N, C-alpha and C positions, 0 to 999 in steps of 0.2 A: 537207608532209604527203603521204602515199602517196594515189594514186587507183585506181579499178578499170580504168584503161587499161594493157594488157600491153604492154611494150616489152621486146624482147630486147636484151641487150648483145651486144658483139663476139664474146665467146666463145661465146654461145649460138648466134649466127648461123652461126658457124663449125661448130658441132656440127650444126645443122639442114642445112647444105649437104652435109655428109658423109653424114648419114642419108637425104636426099632422093636423093643419087645412089646410094646403096645400093639403095634401094627401086626406083629406075629401072633398076637392073642394070648401072650403070656401072661399078660397083666391087665386089669380093667382101666377104663379112662379115668374113673375116680382115683383109682391107686396112683396112677402116672401123674395126675394133676396134683395130688397131694404131695407126691415125692418132689416134683418141680416147683411147688409152691405158687401155681397159677390156677384160674378157674378151669373148669372142666370145658368151658366153650373155647378158651384159648388153647387148651391142650388139643383140642380137635382140629384146631386151625394148623398147630405145629404138626401134627400127623399128617395132614393132607399136604403141606409144603414138602415135607420129607419124602412122600411118595413120589411126588410129581418132579420135584426139582434136585432131589437128593441132599446129602449133606451140607452142600454149598448154601442151603436156605436158611441155615442157622447163623450164617455170618451176615452183620449188618451190611445194607446196601452202600453204605458211605466208607466202609473200611479201606477199600482200594483208591478212594478219591482223595485228593489233595484239598485241605481246608481253604475255604475262600481268604481267609486271613492269615494265611502262612506267608512267609517272606519268600522272594524269588530266590533261586539258586546264587544269582549273581550277588545279593546282598550277604548271604551266608559267606560267600568267598571274600567279599570285602572285608567283613568282620575278622575272618581268619587272618588275613594279610595285613589289617591294621594292628592285630594282636602280636604279630610276629615282627613288627617294625621296631626300629631301634627306639623311637620315642615312647613306646608302651613297653619297653623292657621290663620286666619284673613287677608289673602292675597286677595287682589282685583283681578277682573276678567282680567283686562288687563295685570297686572304683572305675575299672574299665566299663561296666554297664552305665555309671553316671556320665562319663567322658564320651561314649557314643552319643548319648542324647544330647549333651552340651556342645559338642562340636563337629559331630556328623548327623545330627537329627535321626538317628537311628533309635527309636522306641523298641526295645526288646526286654521281655521279662527276665528277671535273674534266672529262673528255672530253665528257661528256653536257652539263655546264653551259658549257662553252667553245662547242660546236656550238649550243646554243640561243641564247646571247647574240650569237654571231658572225652567226647567220642572221637576227637581228633589228636587225642594223646597229650593234651595239656593238662597241668594242675596248678592251682591257685597257689601263689606263694604264701597266701595266709591261711593255708589248710589248718583246720583246728587240730590242736594237739590234745591228748589225753587229758580229761578234766582233772584238776587237782582241788580237792576240797580246801577250803580256807575260810576264816571268820572274817565276814564282811562288816567294815566299821560304818555305822549309820552316818549318813550325810548330815550336814548342818541343814537347820530348817530354813535359813534365809540366805539369800544370795549376799555376798559382801561379808559374811561373818568370817569366813576364812579362805584365803587364796593359797594355793600349792604352787610354789615357784621352783624352779631348777633350770638347768642348761645342759644340753646334750651335743657331744661332737660326732659329726657324721659327714660321710662324703655327699653332700646334698646335690652337687652338680654332676650329671652323667658325663661320662668320658673324662673324669678328674678324680684322682684319689685323694685330693686334697681335702682333710677334715676341717669343718667350721663349726661353730657353736652357736646354736639357736637357743636364745635365753626366753623362757616363757612363763606365764601364769594361768592357772585354770581354777575356776571358782568350784568350791566344793560341794555346793548345794545344787548346783545346775549343770556342771560339767561344761561351763560356757569359757571359752578361750579368751582372756581379757587383753592380751598382748603377745606377740612374738617378735623378736629383734635378733638378728645374726651379728656376729662378731667373728674375728679370726680365732678367738678361744674365749673361754669363761672369763669374764673380767667385769670389773665395776661399771664400765660405761654400758655394757649391755644390760646389767640389772637397772641401772639408773633410767635407761630409755625404756625399758619394759614397764618401771613403775609410772613412768611419766604418761605413757600411752594409756595405762590403764586408768590413772587419775582422771586424764582428759576424757576417755570415752566413758567411763562407769561411774568414777567417784574414789572417794578415799575408802578402802576396806578397813574393817575392823583388826583383822589380824593376818599374818603370813606365816605359812608353815615352810620352812626351808631345811636344807641339810645344815651339817657343821662347818661349811665352807669358810675359810678365814675371811671372806668378803662380807659375811654375815656376822660373825662373832670372833673375837680373839681367840686363839688357842690357849691362852693363859686363864680363861674362864673355867676350864675344866680343871685346874690346878689348884683353884681355891679350897681350902679346907673349911669344915663347919666353923671351926674357931675363926678364921678369917672373915667370913661372912659375918658371924656375931660381932666382930670387932669393927664392922663397917668398912673393911677392905673391899674395894670393887675394882673391876678391870675397865678400863677405858674402852668405850664403844668404838668399832670401826666407823668409817664414813658412811657405809650404808645403814649400818645400825643406827647413826646418830640422825641421820635423815628420817628413819622409821619413828624414832623417838619425837622429833619436831612435828611430824604428822600425826602423832598419835596413834600409830600402828603398833600393835603387840608382835613381837617376832617370836616364834615357837620353834625351837631347834628339834628336828627330828633325829632319831637315833638309828634308823634304818631306812633304805630305799623302799621297803614294803610299806613303811607308815605312811607315805606319801604316794599311795599306789595310783591315784587318779592321774597325776602328771606323768608317771612312770608309764602307764599305759599310753597316755597320748603321744609320748614319743615314739612307741612302737607303731601307732597309727600314722603319725606325720612322716616317719622314715619310709614308710610304704607309699604315701601318696604325694609328698611334696616334690621329691625327685622327678617324678612323673609331670607335674604339674610346672615345674621350672623349665624341664625340656620342651613342654608344649608352648610356653611363651617365651622360650629362646632366652632364659635367664641364666647367667653364667658368672655374674660378679655378685659381691656382697651388697653394694648399693642398690643394685637393680632387685635384689632378692628382698630388702627391706622395704622398698616401695611396693612389691607385690604382697608382703605380709602384713601391711597397714589393712589391706582389703579382705585377704584370705580368711581372717577369723569370723567374718560375718558369714561366709558361705559354709563354713565348718559347723558353726552353731547352729544354723537352720537344720542340718541334718542330725547332729548328735546331743545338742543340749536337751535338759529334761526339766520339767516343772519342779519347782521348790515346794516344799511343804506349807511354806507361809509365803504369799506372793508379795508382800512388803519387802522392799530391798534394805539391807543395811548399809549400802554403799553412801557415804555422807558428801555433800558437793564441798569442794574446797573454797573456803572463805575468799571473797575477791580481795581482801587485804593482803592476803599471802601471795608473795611471789615464788613459784615453784622452782624457777630457775636458782634462786638463792638458798633452796633446800638441797636439791639434788645437785650438788656440787662439793667440792673438797673445801674444808674449812679447817685452818690451822692459824694459831695465835702468832703473833710477830710484835715486834717493837720498832716504832718510827724513830729514826735517829733526828738530830737537831736540822739536818738538811731536808726534812720530810722524804727521806729514802728508807726503804725497807729490803730486806734481803729474802729472797724465796727461791728455793732449788737451785742454789748457786748463782742466782741471777739478781740484779738489782731493779726494783721499781719504784718510780716516783709519782706521788698522788698529783692528779691533773687539779689545776687551781679552778676552784669554782668558789661561789658566794659562800659556802659553809666549810671550806677546806681550812680556814684560819680558825676553826673550833677545836682543831687537833693541836694539843700541846707536844712539845718535844718530849721523846721517850715514852710516848703514850703506847698503851697495849691495844691492839687492834686485831681483828679477824680478817684473814686473807681468803677470798672466795676465788677458786679457780674452776672454771668450766669450759668446755669447747664451745658453749653458747655465747660467752661474753669475754673470754680470756680471763685477766687477772683484775679482781676489784678488791677494795678494801672497805671494812665497816667499821664504824667508829660509833658507839652507842646505836642510836637508830638511823644513822646516816650511812649511805653507801657511795664510795667515790670510785671513779675511774682511776686508771694508772697508766703510765707510759714507761716504756723501757728506758732506764738509766744506764748509760755506758759511762764507765769511769775511765779517766784518762790513762792510758797505757804507758807503762814505763819503759824506757830504753833498755832493750836487751840485746845481748850480742847474738850474732847469728846462729852460733852453735848451739844456743839455748832453746831456739824456735823448734816445737813440736810439730811434726807433720800429722795431717789427719788421719784418723784410722778408720778404714773401711769396716762398715757395720756387718756383723754376722748374717747368715742366711735367715734366722729366726728372729731378727732385731725387729720392734716394732715399726720402724721406718719402711720396711718392706712389706707393711700389710697392704692388700688390696684396698681395704677399706680405708678412707681417710676422712679427716676432718675438713671443714671448708677451707680453701687455700687462702682465705683473706676473711678473718673474723672482723677485724675493725682496722683502720689505717695504721694503728700503731701496733698490731699484732700480725702484720703480713708476712714477716720474716719466718724462715724455715726454723730458726733457734727456738721460737716460741711454740710452733706447731709440734716439734719434735718433743718438748716438755710436756705438752698436753697429752701427747700420744704415749710417752713414758708412764704417766700418772693414770690415765683410764683405761688405756688398752694393754696393758703389761700383765702377765700371766701371774696368778697367786698359788703360793704353795698348797 
């Protein structure tokens, strides 16, 4: 804070020395005016002020006055109190400035906030490191040409050390977040939901840039030799890779994290901002976080997205004839027995009678669709049928052969805080089917 003590700076001391020499007759008015870069008339005024009022006349009259637009001392104390509170722990200065205006109606410039906090001994967690030169890859010219996708584990909730994975996608041309979705760990369900939200909000992208995780591509793909490829030998697509093929989306595998640097930098930004946002809104569970993450990208994109070189978007609308639920699911071939029953995941399912169910012959090859959205369905040619759980009659066994239930381990998917709907349909309201879906979609991948 400023005091009533008058202290001349170096420039003012030089001006005072020249004026004193002129008053003493050592230099002329013309020389003094030329030295200070002012007119002779102005130099005469300065000489008169110094003779009458002394060196204090060289200090501006408003120097010791508080500006009319300055904050009150109570406001400064409020800012310091908020910054040291548990809610804003580890928040960076720029994000804190945005939150002050959004939640406390305190409109303060970044330079003023920076001066206030640093003068009180605080440093921003996002303090810039020494610049490292690197070759920057040029952005794609149009939105939708390339999406960078990834997932990152992090303790997103304050006062909790548990790490959860957010699956995200960012457009390469505009740095626009197209979707964010949180799960217990990096899993197929997280990427399916991320892709679903992207298509529903923006459209179908041309290509996706991802790492070499086994969710995207089989580890056997790297083991194929040139001779194998020339011979037409190929590796079966993963479920996510198959979904991309059905949507005509090209999958581009990256060879290093630096290759998809935009989404890697996005995680650095979100790991600084989202824990504070979650704490402000009282979010402590995965389901509540996913509800918040549906709206958060709009706020983020308004601040950080950029204009593409070509304003025409390459996102294409999903044709109305395509049911997205029947693509973003697990598909596996099975055979129908003579009783119209098929086996999947060590469980038996029977096709629900319908006007077209008689079209399925015995021992027919069908596709089984499995999804948390609809449970288990069966496709034969262009027809999709519902199924019900089929319980085979139990054989009589001795009491000594009965196996007692095994308690799941602590990291078993049944213990996930995130859960699927407790009742998908009347046929799939039992815990056995729900546990099957959790094992398929939420399990960890190597």
